[in-house]
C-alpha positions in Angstrom: 0.4 10.6 3.1 -1.6 7.7 4.0 -0.7 7.8 7.6 -2.5 11.3 7.8 -5.7 10.0 6.4 -5.6 7.4 9.2 -5.2 9.8 11.7 -8.3 11.8 10.6 -10.2 8.4 10.0 -10.6 9.3 6.3 -9.3 5.8 6.1 -9.2 3.0 8.5 -7.2 -0.2 8.9 -9.3 -2.4 6.8 -8.9 0.0 3.7 -5.3 -0.4 3.9 -5.5 -4.2 4.3 -7.5 -4.5 1.5 -4.9 -2.3 -0.8 -2.1 -4.7 0.6 -4.3 -7.7 -0.3 -5.1 -6.1 -3.8 -1.2 -5.7 -4.6 -0.2 -9.1 -3.0 -2.9 -10.6 -5.5 -1.7 -8.8 -8.6 1.3 -6.7 -8.1 0.9 -5.1 -11.4 0.9 -0.9 -11.6 -2.8 0.2 -11.0 -4.9 2.7 -9.3 -6.8 0.7 -6.5 -9.5 2.8 -4.6 -10.0 2.9 -0.8 -11.3 4.6 2.0 -14.0 7.3 1.2 -12.8 8.6 -2.1 -9.3 8.2 -2.3 -7.0 6.0 -4.6 -3.5 4.7 -4.7 -1.1 2.8 -7.1 0.1 -0.1 -4.7 2.8 -0.8 -7.0 4.3 2.4 -7.4 4.0 3.0 -3.4 6.3 -0.3 -3.2 8.5 0.8 -6.2 9.2 4.3 -4.1 9.8 2.5 -0.7 13.3 1.3 -0.8 12.9 -1.3 1.7 10.0 -2.6 0.5 11.3 -2.6 -3.1 14.3 -4.6 -2.2 12.5 -6.7 0.3 10.1 -8.1 -2.0 12.7 -9.5 -4.6 14.0 -11.6 -1.5 13.5 -15.3 -1.8 13.9 -15.7 1.8 11.1 -13.1 2.6 8.0 -14.7 4.5 4.5 -13.8 3.4 4.1 -12.0 6.8 7.4 -10.0 6.0 6.0 -9.1 2.6 2.8 -7.8 4.1 4.4 -6.1 6.3 6.9 -4.1 4.0 4.0 -3.4 1.5 1.7 -2.1 4.2 4.8 0.3 5.1 4.9 1.5 1.8 1.2 2.1 1.4 1.1 4.2 4.8 3.8 6.2 3.5 2.7 7.0 0.0 0.7 10.1 -1.1 -2.8 8.7 -2.2 -4.8 10.9 -4.8 -8.5 12.0 -4.2 -10.8 10.3 -6.7 -12.4 12.7 -9.0 
């Protein structure tokens, strides 16, 4: 999971932030490169995370709360190594 890559420094917080930004700018499913040789589909990560998936549909959710929910989903997702 992405959290494991943070622990080993294969990715850093800026990498995660860039994926969150990419998803919030365009939530369509697609692979996004991040870190050193990894990629992830942030839309699939959000879809698989019950809290994030539900929260993003709420009109009362603030931008800050949306960002935190997407970040949580990405941190718990399993990125792929880029080929």
